[in-house]
MIDOSE-1310 file (N, C-alpha, C; in nm, 2 decimals, decimal comma, always signed):
residues 181
xxxx	-3,85/+1,36/+11,22/-3,77/+1,25/+11,20/-3,76/+1,22/+11,05; -3,85/+1,24/+10,99/-3,84/+1,22/+10,84/-3,74/+1,31/+10,78; -3,73/+1,42/+10,83/-3,63/+1,51/+10,77/-3,49/+1,47/+10,81; -3,48/+1,41/+10,93/-3,35/+1,36/+10,97/-3,32/+1,24/+10,89
xxxx	-3,42/+1,15/+10,87/-3,39/+1,03/+10,80/-3,35/+1,06/+10,65; -3,42/+1,16/+10,59/-3,39/+1,20/+10,45/-3,25/+1,26/+10,45; -3,21/+1,33/+10,55/-3,08/+1,39/+10,55/-2,98/+1,29/+10,56; -3,00/+1,18/+10,65/-2,91/+1,07/+10,66/-2,90/+0,99/+10,53
xxxx	-3,02/+0,97/+10,47/-3,02/+0,89/+10,35/-2,95/+0,96/+10,23; -2,96/+1,09/+10,23/-2,90/+1,17/+10,13/-2,75/+1,16/+10,15; -2,71/+1,16/+10,27/-2,56/+1,15/+10,29/-2,51/+1,01/+10,26; -2,59/+0,91/+10,28/-2,54/+0,77/+10,26/-2,55/+0,74/+10,11
xxxx	-2,62/+0,80/+10,03/-2,63/+0,77/+9,88/-2,51/+0,85/+9,81; -2,45/+0,78/+9,72/-2,35/+0,84/+9,64/-2,40/+0,96/+9,56; -2,33/+1,06/+9,53/-2,38/+1,17/+9,46/-2,41/+1,14/+9,31; -2,36/+1,04/+9,26/-2,39/+1,01/+9,12/-2,52/+0,95/+9,10
xxxx	-2,57/+0,87/+9,19/-2,70/+0,80/+9,17/-2,81/+0,90/+9,20; -2,91/+0,92/+9,11/-3,01/+1,02/+9,12/-3,12/+0,96/+9,22; -3,20/+1,05/+9,27/-3,31/+1,01/+9,36/-3,42/+0,95/+9,27; -3,49/+0,86/+9,34/-3,59/+0,78/+9,27/-3,70/+0,87/+9,21
xxxx	-3,75/+0,97/+9,27/-3,85/+1,06/+9,22/-3,80/+1,14/+9,10; -3,67/+1,18/+9,10/-3,61/+1,25/+8,99/-3,59/+1,16/+8,87; -3,56/+1,03/+8,90/-3,54/+0,93/+8,80/-3,67/+0,90/+8,73; -3,78/+0,89/+8,80/-3,91/+0,87/+8,74/-3,95/+0,98/+8,66
xxxx	-3,94/+1,11/+8,71/-3,97/+1,23/+8,63/-3,89/+1,24/+8,50; -3,76/+1,21/+8,51/-3,67/+1,21/+8,40/-3,71/+1,11/+8,29; -3,75/+0,99/+8,34/-3,78/+0,88/+8,25/-3,91/+0,92/+8,17; -4,01/+0,98/+8,25/-4,13/+1,02/+8,19/-4,11/+1,13/+8,09
xxxx	-4,03/+1,23/+8,12/-3,99/+1,34/+8,03/-3,92/+1,28/+7,91; -3,83/+1,19/+7,93/-3,76/+1,13/+7,82/-3,85/+1,05/+7,72; -3,95/+0,98/+7,78/-4,04/+0,91/+7,70/-4,13/+1,00/+7,62; -4,17/+1,11/+7,68/-4,25/+1,21/+7,61/-4,17/+1,27/+7,49
xxxx	-4,05/+1,32/+7,52/-3,96/+1,38/+7,41/-3,93/+1,27/+7,30; -3,90/+1,15/+7,35/-3,87/+1,04/+7,25/-4,00/+1,01/+7,16; -4,11/+1,00/+7,23/-4,24/+0,98/+7,15/-4,26/+1,09/+7,05; -4,24/+1,22/+7,10/-4,27/+1,33/+7,01/-4,17/+1,32/+6,89
xxxx	-4,04/+1,30/+6,92/-3,94/+1,29/+6,81/-3,97/+1,17/+6,72; -4,01/+1,06/+6,78/-4,04/+0,94/+6,69/-4,16/+0,97/+6,60; -4,26/+1,04/+6,65/-4,38/+1,07/+6,58/-4,36/+1,18/+6,47; -4,29/+1,28/+6,51/-4,28/+1,40/+6,42/-4,15/+1,41/+6,34
xxxx	-4,04/+1,39/+6,40/-3,91/+1,41/+6,34/-3,86/+1,29/+6,27; -3,88/+1,17/+6,32/-3,82/+1,05/+6,26/-3,88/+1,02/+6,12; -4,01/+1,04/+6,09/-4,07/+1,03/+5,96/-4,00/+1,13/+5,86; -3,98/+1,25/+5,90/-3,92/+1,35/+5,81/-3,78/+1,31/+5,78
xxxx	-3,70/+1,26/+5,88/-3,56/+1,22/+5,86/-3,56/+1,10/+5,77; -3,65/+1,00/+5,79/-3,66/+0,88/+5,70/-3,70/+0,93/+5,56; -3,79/+1,02/+5,55/-3,83/+1,07/+5,42/-3,71/+1,14/+5,34; -3,64/+1,22/+5,41/-3,52/+1,29/+5,35/-3,42/+1,18/+5,31
xxxx	-3,39/+1,08/+5,40/-3,30/+0,98/+5,37/-3,34/+0,90/+5,25; -3,47/+0,86/+5,24/-3,52/+0,79/+5,12/-3,51/+0,87/+4,99; -3,54/+1,00/+5,00/-3,52/+1,09/+4,89/-3,38/+1,10/+4,84; -3,29/+1,10/+4,94/-3,14/+1,11/+4,91/-3,10/+0,98/+4,84
xxxx	-3,15/+0,87/+4,90/-3,11/+0,73/+4,84/-3,16/+0,72/+4,70; -3,29/+0,76/+4,68/-3,35/+0,76/+4,54/-3,27/+0,85/+4,45; -3,23/+0,97/+4,49/-3,16/+1,06/+4,41/-3,02/+1,00/+4,37; -2,96/+0,94/+4,47/-2,83/+0,88/+4,44/-2,84/+0,76/+4,35
xxxx	-2,94/+0,68/+4,37/-2,97/+0,56/+4,28/-3,00/+0,61/+4,14; -3,09/+0,72/+4,14/-3,13/+0,78/+4,01/-3,01/+0,83/+3,94; -2,92/+0,90/+4,01/-2,80/+0,96/+3,96/-2,71/+0,85/+3,90; -2,70/+0,74/+3,98/-2,62/+0,62/+3,93/-2,68/+0,56/+3,81
xxxx	-2,81/+0,55/+3,80/-2,88/+0,50/+3,69/-2,86/+0,59/+3,57; -2,87/+0,72/+3,59/-2,85/+0,82/+3,48/-2,70/+0,81/+3,44; -2,61/+0,80/+3,53/-2,47/+0,79/+3,49/-2,44/+0,66/+3,41; -2,51/+0,55/+3,45/-2,49/+0,42/+3,38/-2,55/+0,44/+3,24
xxxx	-2,67/+0,50/+3,23/-2,73/+0,51/+3,10/-2,65/+0,61/+3,01; -2,60/+0,71/+3,07/-2,51/+0,81/+3,00/-2,39/+0,73/+2,95; -2,33/+0,65/+3,03/-2,21/+0,57/+3,00/-2,25/+0,47/+2,88; -2,36/+0,41/+2,89/-2,40/+0,32/+2,78/-2,42/+0,40/+2,65
xxxx	-2,49/+0,51/+2,66/-2,51/+0,60/+2,55/-2,38/+0,65/+2,49; -2,29/+0,69/+2,58/-2,15/+0,73/+2,53/-2,08/+0,61/+2,46; -2,09/+0,49/+2,52/-2,03/+0,38/+2,45/-2,09/+0,35/+2,31; -2,22/+0,37/+2,31/-2,29/+0,35/+2,18/-2,24/+0,45/+2,08
xxxx	-2,24/+0,58/+2,12/-2,19/+0,69/+2,03/-2,04/+0,66/+1,99; -1,96/+0,61/+2,08/-1,82/+0,58/+2,05/-1,82/+0,47/+1,95; -1,90/+0,37/+1,96/-1,90/+0,26/+1,86/-1,95/+0,31/+1,73; -2,05/+0,40/+1,73/-2,09/+0,45/+1,60/-1,98/+0,54/+1,54
xxxx	-1,91/+0,61/+1,62/-1,80/+0,70/+1,57/-1,69/+0,61/+1,51; -1,66/+0,50/+1,58/-1,56/+0,41/+1,53/-1,60/+0,34/+1,40; -1,73/+0,31/+1,39/-1,78/+0,25/+1,27/-1,77/+0,35/+1,15; -1,81/+0,48/+1,18/-1,81/+0,58/+1,08/-1,66/+0,61/+1,04
xxxx	-1,57/+0,61/+1,14/-1,43/+0,63/+1,11/-1,38/+0,52/+1,02; -1,41/+0,40/+1,05/-1,36/+0,28/+0,97/-1,42/+0,29/+0,83; -1,55/+0,33/+0,82/-1,61/+0,34/+0,69/-1,55/+0,46/+0,61; -1,52/+0,57/+0,68/-1,45/+0,68/+0,61/-1,31/+0,64/+0,56
xxxx	-1,24/+0,56/+0,64/-1,11/+0,51/+0,60/-1,12/+0,42/+0,48; -1,22/+0,33/+0,49/-1,24/+0,24/+0,37/-1,27/+0,32/+0,25; -1,36/+0,42/+0,26/-1,40/+0,51/+0,15/-1,27/+0,58/+0,09; -1,19/+0,63/+0,19/-1,07/+0,70/+0,14/-0,98/+0,61/+0,07
xxxx	-0,96/+0,49/+0,12/-0,88/+0,39/+0,05/-0,93/+0,36/-0,09; -1,06/+0,35/-0,10/-1,13/+0,32/-0,23/-1,11/+0,43/-0,32; -1,12/+0,56/-0,27/-1,10/+0,68/-0,36/-0,96/+0,69/-0,40; -0,86/+0,65/-0,31/-0,72/+0,65/-0,35/-0,70/+0,55/-0,46
xxxx	-0,75/+0,43/-0,45/-0,74/+0,33/-0,55/-0,79/+0,37/-0,68; -0,91/+0,43/-0,68/-0,98/+0,48/-0,80/-0,89/+0,59/-0,86; -0,84/+0,68/-0,78/-0,75/+0,79/-0,83/-0,63/+0,73/-0,90; -0,57/+0,63/-0,84/-0,45/+0,57/-0,89/-0,48/+0,50/-1,03
xxxx	-0,60/+0,43/-1,03/-0,64/+0,37/-1,15/-0,67/+0,47/-1,26; -0,74/+0,58/-1,22/-0,76/+0,68/-1,32/-0,63/+0,75/-1,37; -0,54/+0,77/-1,27/-0,41/+0,82/-1,31/-0,34/+0,73/-1,41; -0,34/+0,60/-1,38/-0,27/+0,51/-1,47/-0,34/+0,51/-1,61
xxxx	-0,47/+0,52/-1,61/-0,55/+0,53/-1,74/-0,51/+0,65/-1,81; -0,51/+0,76/-1,74/-0,48/+0,89/-1,81/-0,33/+0,89/-1,86; -0,24/+0,83/-1,78/-0,10/+0,82/-1,83/-0,10/+0,74/-1,96; -0,17/+0,62/-1,96/-0,17/+0,54/-2,07/-0,23/+0,61/-2,19
xxxx	-0,34/+0,68/-2,17/-0,40/+0,76/-2,28/-0,31/+0,86/-2,33; -0,24/+0,93/-2,24/-0,14/+1,04/-2,28/-0,03/+0,98/-2,36; +0,02/+0,86/-2,32/+0,13/+0,80/-2,39/+0,08/+0,76/-2,53; -0,04/+0,70/-2,54/-0,09/+0,66/-2,67/-0,11/+0,79/-2,76
xxxx	-0,16/+0,90/-2,70/-0,18/+1,02/-2,77/-0,05/+1,07/-2,82; +0,05/+1,07/-2,73/+0,19/+1,12/-2,77/+0,25/+1,03/-2,88; +0,22/+0,90/-2,87/+0,27/+0,81/-2,98/+0,21/+0,84/-3,11; +0,07/+0,86/-3,10/+0,00/+0,89/-3,22/+0,05/+1,03/-3,28
xxxx	+0,07/+1,13/-3,20/+0,11/+1,26/-3,25/+0,26/+1,24/-3,31; +0,34/+1,16/-3,24/+0,48/+1,14/-3,29/+0,47/+1,08/-3,43; +0,38/+0,98/-3,44/+0,37/+0,91/-3,57/+0,32/+1,01/-3,68; +0,22/+1,09/-3,64/+0,17/+1,19/-3,73/+0,28/+1,29/-3,78
xxxx	+0,36/+1,33/-3,68/+0,47/+1,42/-3,71/+0,58/+1,36/-3,80; +0,61/+1,23/-3,76/+0,71/+1,16/-3,85/+0,65/+1,14/-3,99; +0,52/+1,10/-4,00/+0,46/+1,08/-4,13/+0,46/+1,21/-4,21; +0,43/+1,32/-4,14/+0,43/+1,45/-4,20/+0,57/+1,49/-4,25
xxxx	+0,67/+1,46/-4,16/+0,81/+1,48/-4,20/+0,85/+1,40/-4,32; +0,81/+1,27/-4,32/+0,84/+1,19/-4,44/+0,78/+1,24/-4,56; +0,65/+1,28/-4,55/+0,58/+1,34/-4,67/+0,65/+1,46/-4,71; +0,69/+1,55/-4,62/+0,75/+1,67/-4,65/+0,89/+1,65/-4,72
xxxx	+0,96/+1,55/-4,66/+1,09/+1,51/-4,72/+1,07/+1,46/-4,86; +0,97/+1,37/-4,88/+0,94/+1,32/-5,01/+0,90/+1,43/-5,11; +0,82/+1,52/-5,06/+0,78/+1,63/-5,15/+0,90/+1,72/-5,19; +0,99/+1,74/-5,08/+1,11/+1,82/-5,11/+1,20/+1,75/-5,20
xxxx	+1,21/+1,62/-5,19/+1,30/+1,54/-5,27/+1,25/+1,54/-5,42; +1,11/+1,53/-5,43/+1,06/+1,54/-5,57/+1,08/+1,67/-5,63; +1,06/+1,78/-5,54/+1,08/+1,91/-5,59/+1,22/+1,94/-5,63; +1,32/+1,88/-5,55/+1,46/+1,90/-5,58/+1,49/+1,82/-5,70
xxxx	+1,44/+1,70/-5,72/+1,46/+1,62/-5,84/+1,41/+1,69/-5,96; +1,30/+1,75/-5,95/+1,24/+1,82/-6,07/+1,33/+1,94/-6,10; +1,37/+2,01/-6,00/+1,46/+2,13/-6,02/+1,59/+2,09/-6,08; +1,64/+1,98/-6,02/+1,77/+1,92/-6,07/+1,76/+1,87/-6,21
xxxx	+1,65/+1,81/-6,24/+1,63/+1,76/-6,37/+1,62/+1,87/-6,47; +1,56/+1,99/-6,43/+1,55/+2,10/-6,52/+1,69/+2,16/-6,54; +1,76/+2,17/-6,42/+1,90/+2,23/-6,43/+1,99/+2,14/-6,52; +1,99/+2,01/-6,49/+2,07/+1,92/-6,57/+2,03/+1,92/-6,71
xxxx	+1,90/+1,92/-6,74/+1,85/+1,93/-6,88/+1,90/+2,05/-6,95; +1,89/+2,17/-6,88/+1,94/+2,29/-6,94/+2,09/+2,29/-6,97; +2,16/+2,24/-6,87/+2,31/+2,23/-6,89/+2,34/+2,13/-7,00; +2,26/+2,02/-7,01/+2,29/+1,92/-7,11/+2,26/+1,97/-7,25
xxxx	+2,15/+2,04/-7,26/+2,11/+2,10/-7,39/+2,21/+2,21/-7,43; +2,25/+2,29/-7,34/+2,35/+2,39/-7,37/+2,48/+2,32/-7,42; +2,52/+2,22/-7,34/+2,65/+2,15/-7,38/+2,63/+2,08/-7,51; +2,51/+2,01/-7,53/+2,49/+1,95/-7,66/+2,48/+2,05/-7,77
xxxx	+2,43/+2,16/-7,75/+2,42/+2,27/-7,85/+2,56/+2,31/-7,89; +2,65/+2,32/-7,79/+2,78/+2,37/-7,82/+2,86/+2,26/-7,89; +2,83/+2,13/-7,86/+2,90/+2,03/-7,92/+2,85/+2,01/-8,06; +2,73/+2,01/-8,08/+2,67/+1,99/-8,21/+2,69/+2,11/-8,30
xxxx	+2,69/+2,22/-8,24/+2,71/+2,34/-8,31/+2,58/+2,41/-8,35; +2,47/+2,35/-8,32/+2,34/+2,42/-8,35/+2,26/+2,43/-8,22; +2,17/+2,52/-8,23/+2,09/+2,56/-8,11/+1,98/+2,46/-8,09; +1,96/+2,42/-7,97/+1,85/+2,33/-7,94/+1,75/+2,41/-7,85
xxxx	+1,70/+2,51/-7,91/+1,62/+2,60/-7,84/+1,47/+2,56/-7,83; +1,43/+2,47/-7,92/+1,30/+2,42/-7,92/+1,27/+2,35/-7,79; +1,17/+2,40/-7,71/+1,15/+2,35/-7,57/+1,09/+2,21/-7,58; +1,01/+2,17/-7,67/+0,95/+2,04/-7,68/+1,06/+1,94/-7,71
xxxx	+1,15/+1,97/-7,80/+1,26/+1,89/-7,83/+1,35/+1,88/-7,72; +1,37/+1,99/-7,66/+1,47/+2,00/-7,54/+1,41/+1,91/-7,43; +1,28/+1,91/-7,40/+1,22/+1,83/-7,30/+1,24/+1,69/-7,32; +1,21/+1,65/-7,44/+1,23/+1,50/-7,48/+1,37/+1,46/-7,47
xxxx	+1,46/+1,54/-7,51/+1,60/+1,50/-7,50/+1,64/+1,49/-7,36; +1,60/+1,58/-7,28/+1,64/+1,58/-7,14/+1,58/+1,46/-7,07; +1,46/+1,43/-7,09/+1,39/+1,31/-7,03/+1,46/+1,18/-7,08; +1,49/+1,17/-7,20/+1,56/+1,05/-7,25/+1,69/+1,04/-7,18
xxxx	+1,76/+1,15/-7,17/+1,90/+1,14/-7,11/+1,89/+1,10/-6,96; +1,80/+1,16/-6,89/+1,78/+1,13/-6,75/+1,73/+0,99/-6,73; +1,64/+0,94/-6,81/+1,60/+0,80/-6,80/+1,71/+0,70/-6,82; +1,80/+0,73/-6,92/+1,91/+0,65/-6,94/+2,00/+0,65/-6,82
xxxx	+2,02/+0,76/-6,76/+2,11/+0,77/-6,64/+2,04/+0,69/-6,52; +1,91/+0,70/-6,50/+1,85/+0,62/-6,40/+1,86/+0,47/-6,42; +1,84/+0,43/-6,55/+1,86/+0,29/-6,58/+2,00/+0,24/-6,55; +2,10/+0,32/-6,58/+2,23/+0,28/-6,55/+2,26/+0,27/-6,40
xxxx	+2,20/+0,36/-6,33/+2,21/+0,36/-6,18/+2,14/+0,24/-6,12; +2,03/+0,20/-6,17/+1,96/+0,09/-6,12/+2,03/-0,04/-6,16; +2,09/-0,04/-6,27/+2,16/-0,16/-6,32/+2,28/-0,19/-6,23; +2,35/-0,09/-6,18/+2,47/-0,10/-6,10/+2,43/-0,14/-5,96
x	+2,32/-0,13/-5,92/+2,28/-0,16/-5,78/+2,27/-0,30/-5,76
């Protein structure tokens, strides 16, 4: 009868609902597997997840510190660049000032050399004028004594007398020239 009753009970139960003894055995097996996994596997999984989280957080911290360091280096670079630009501007200004000074010195030197050349030219002209006046005085004196000798009819060959006569004649000519001015 029991077999008949079990056969009728099996037919009356839907096929989706498990038998009570299978359900109890399945729950016990599930509890054993769950307990094993919770004891052995879950700590390892948590450990790996914690390590990953720490690695990610450490990576973020490293990235932030690298970004801060990069920002610091960028600021230093900008400061150095600004200082270099300032130094370049100062050097340009100094070069312009030195150039202006050199140009002024060169102009002054050129002016001084020009004045020396002009003074040397005036001295040379004065020397040439004196030399020409002396040569002219001799030539005029010679011509005057020759002419006077022809007019007087006697020779005026005595050089001392000739010199005095020439000087006197030329001095008289210079006095007349100055008087007419």
